Every structure is written in structure tokens, then in C-alpha cells.
C-alpha positions in Angstrom: 0.0 0.0 0.0 1.3 3.4 -0.9 1.4 5.8 2.0 2.0 9.6 1.7 3.7 11.3 4.6 3.4 14.8 5.9 5.5 16.6 8.5 4.0 17.9 11.7 5.4 20.3 14.3 3.7 19.8 17.7 3.9 22.8 20.1 1.6 24.9 22.2 -0.2 26.5 19.2 -0.7 23.1 17.6 -2.4 21.6 20.7 -5.1 24.3 20.4 -5.5 23.6 16.7 -6.1 19.8 17.0 -9.1 20.3 19.3 -10.8 22.5 16.6 -10.3 20.2 13.7 -13.2 17.8 13.9 -14.8 18.9 10.6 -12.8 16.5 8.5 -12.2 19.1 5.8 -10.3 17.8 2.8 -8.9 21.1 1.8 -5.3 20.9 0.6 -5.0 24.6 -0.4 -2.3 25.1 2.2 0.2 22.9 4.1 -0.1 24.9 7.2 -0.5 23.3 10.6 -4.3 23.5 10.5 -4.5 21.2 7.5 -2.1 18.7 9.1 -4.3 18.6 12.2 -7.2 17.7 9.9 -5.1 14.9 8.4 -4.7 13.4 11.9 -8.4 13.4 12.5 -9.1 11.7 9.2 -6.5 9.1 9.9 -7.8 8.0 13.3 -11.1 6.8 14.4 -13.3 9.4 16.1 -12.6 8.0 19.5 -8.8 7.9 18.9 -8.9 11.5 17.6 -10.7 12.7 20.7 -8.3 10.8 23.0 -5.3 12.3 21.1 -6.7 15.8 21.5 -7.0 15.4 25.3 -3.5 13.8 25.5 -1.9 16.7 23.5 -3.7 19.3 25.6 -1.9 17.8 28.7 1.6 18.6 27.2 3.6 21.5 28.6 4.1 24.4 26.3 7.9 23.5 26.1 7.3 20.0 24.9 8.9 18.8 21.6 7.2 15.7 20.5 9.1 12.9 18.7 6.5 10.1 18.8 2.7 10.0 18.9 1.1 6.6 19.1 -2.7 6.7 19.4 -4.2 3.2 19.6 -7.7 2.6 20.7 -8.0 3.6 24.4 -4.3 4.3 24.7 -2.2 7.3 23.6 1.6 6.9 24.0 3.7 10.0 23.7 7.5 10.4 23.6 8.8 13.9 23.9 11.5 16.2 25.2 10.5 18.9 27.7 13.0 21.8 27.4 12.2 23.3 30.8 14.1 25.8 32.9 15.9 23.1 34.8 17.2 21.4 31.7 15.9 19.1 29.0 14.4 15.8 30.0 13.0 13.0 27.9 9.5 12.0 28.7 7.4 8.8 28.0 3.7 9.1 28.7 1.2 6.3 28.3 -2.3 7.6 28.9 -5.4 5.4 29.0 -8.9 6.7 28.3 -12.5 5.6 29.0 -15.3 5.7 26.4 -16.1 9.3 27.4 -12.4 10.3 26.6 -11.6 10.9 30.3 -8.2 9.8 31.5 -8.4 6.7 33.7 -4.7 5.8 34.1 -1.4 7.4 33.3 2.1 6.0 33.3 4.7 8.7 33.0 8.5 8.9 33.4 10.9 11.8 33.0 14.5 11.1 32.5 17.5 13.4 31.9 18.7 13.2 28.4 21.6 10.8 28.1 22.5 11.5 24.5 21.3 14.2 22.1 19.8 11.5 19.8 17.0 10.9 22.3 15.6 14.1 20.7 14.9 13.2 17.1 13.5 16.6 16.4 10.4 18.6 17.1 8.5 16.9 14.3 6.8 13.6 13.8 5.8 11.7 10.7 2.0 11.3 10.2 0.6 8.9 7.6 -2.5 10.0 5.7 -3.8 6.4 5.7 -3.5 3.8 8.4 -2.9 0.1 7.8 -4.3 -1.7 10.9 -3.1 -5.1 9.9 0.5 -3.8 9.5 0.2 -2.2 12.9 -1.0 -5.4 14.4 1.9 -7.3 12.8 4.3 -4.7 14.2 2.9 -5.3 17.7 3.3 -9.0 17.3 6.9 -8.6 16.2 7.7 -6.4 19.2 6.1 -8.8 21.6 8.0 -11.7 20.1 11.2 -9.7 20.3 10.8 -8.9 24.0 9.7 -12.4 24.8 12.7 -13.9 23.0 15.0 -11.3 24.7 14.1 -12.8 28.1 15.5 -16.1 26.9 18.4 -15.1 24.7 19.7 -11.7 23.4 21.5 -13.6 20.7 18.2 -15.1 19.4 16.4 -11.7 19.8 19.0 -10.0 17.6 17.4 -11.7 14.6 14.5 -9.3 15.1 16.8 -6.3 14.5 17.5 -5.0 11.0 21.1 -4.9 9.7 21.0 -1.1 10.0 19.5 -1.0 13.5 20.2 2.0 15.7 19.6 2.2 19.5 19.2 6.0 20.1 19.3 5.7 23.8 22.9 4.4 23.8 24.1 5.1 20.3 24.6 1.4 19.7 24.4 -0.4 16.3 23.2 -4.0 16.1 26.5 -5.5 17.4 26.9 -2.9 20.1 23.3 -3.6 21.3 24.0 -7.3 21.6 27.2 -6.7 23.6 25.3 -4.4 26.0 22.4 -6.8 26.5 24.6 -9.8 27.1 26.2 -7.9 29.9 22.9 -7.2 31.7 20.6 -9.3 33.7 17.1 -8.1 32.8 13.7 -9.8 32.6 11.0 -7.8 30.8 7.2 -7.9 31.2 4.9 -5.9 29.0 2.4 -3.6 30.7 1.0 -1.7 27.8 1.6 -1.7 24.0 0.3 0.6 21.3 1.0 0.9 17.5 0.5 3.5 14.8 1.9 3.2 11.4 5.5 2.0 11.8 6.0 3.0 15.4 5.3 0.7 18.4 5.3 2.1 22.0 5.7 -0.3 24.9 5.5 0.3 28.7 7.3 -2.5 30.5 8.3 -3.7 33.9 12.0 -4.5 34.1 13.3 -7.0 36.7 17.0 -6.2 37.3 19.1 -8.8 39.1 22.4 -7.7 40.7 24.3 -9.5 43.3 21.4 -11.8 44.1 19.0 -8.9 44.6 16.1 -8.3 42.2 14.8 -4.8 41.6 11.7 -3.8 39.6 11.9 -0.7 37.4 9.6 0.9 34.9 10.8 0.9 31.3 9.6 2.7 28.1 10.5 1.7 24.6 9.5 3.2 21.2 10.4 1.1 18.2 10.3 1.8 14.5 9.8 -1.2 12.3 10.4 -1.9 8.6 9.3 -5.2 6.9 8.8 -6.8 10.3 12.3 -5.9 11.6 13.1 -3.3 14.2 15.1 -0.5 12.7 15.3 2.1 15.5 14.8 2.1 19.3 14.3 4.9 21.8 14.3 4.0 25.5 13.9 5.7 28.9 15.1 4.4 32.2 16.7 1.0 32.2 
């Protein structure tokens, strides 16, 4: 399926615009932000669009969004908040009820480790969704995390040859070396997919010196042809 992409800048002004774009206008007379907001509303179901509008309205004015993943009752956001105390990377998994009220929220702020955690103040929005491709991407990520618990070497087959881990700056080989040196067990708490991005909130069991500690973890993956091409991570 051919998919056309547009670029979207998400900031304080954009948050106000998305809430007013429920008309579904097909006007393409301008590629200004208002038209792009309409593209989002057309791409998503009515419920997903309403949830996304609420989620974006929660963002601070200084947020620079890198990933938006609206999926049914869940909206997952990955952004950098350039506040007065320094820039932090934020993962935000927000769950909604049928009235579009927030029922649960799973958020973490983490100081930026490397500049590549901020992939830019823009995000790629498809004009058409492919739900089966998104479901396949979810299955691929679940299989990757499940296999990772048993063997990082086997899990590496889920990574593309040009894989990049933005959290640590690792390539495919560097990622394997890093994971083989750690003692983690992963459990999936929440997963959402939109287009080629999958967001996952996980519980990480870390074993050191015979002691096990549980931490929250947040991953965003980009997939291509069933393989993981890029990964962004917070916390573990």
C-alpha cells in the first residue's frame, strides 16, 4: 500500500488547533498546521482522535514531541521537555474511557543521556492507516521482548542490519554486547502501535548481586518489513 507522509510540528499552538479540527475538511489549499491537524483526525477513528486531542492538551508548552502513538483507548507520547531546569526525555502512556476521560497514566521523565534521544520537534503522520500492518508490528515487538528474556542472541534476529539504538548510540552488534552484559527480565504492561511505530511500557526486573529490583521501562520502536530499525528508550 502506498502511504503519503506529511511533516507535523507539535507545540503549544498546535495543541489548540487539533481540538478544533473535527470537521474532516479535505482542503489541501495550504500545508499549514491546521491542514495537518485535519489529516490526523481523518487518519484516526473518532474515539482515537478525541483521545489524542486530550492527550496533547496535557503537554507542557515547552514539549517537543518525537513520537505520537494513538491506539484505541491508549495514547503513547514520547517527547522532550525543554524546561528551565534542563531538558528531559518523557514517556507518557495515557489510558482513556469511552467518554475520553483519563483513567490511568504511566509517565516517566529522564534526563537526556544523548542528544539522539531528541529526534526533532517533528513527527511523521501517515495519511492512511494500515491496521493489519500495525497489528503485525505489535506481534513482532512482543516476540522480540519475549525472546529477549530467553536469549539476546536469538532476539537479535528481530533487528534489521542497519538497526540503531538511540538511547545508547549502539548499532546492532553494540546492542547485543550491551544486552549480554545485563541481567534483565521484561514484562509488557502496555503496548500501542500507529503506522511503523510501536510504543511499549514494560516492567524490568533487574538482578544484581542476588538482589532483584523492579523498574519501569519505556521503549519506542520503528519497524520496517517486520524488523526493528530504531529504538528509543527511557530508564533501564
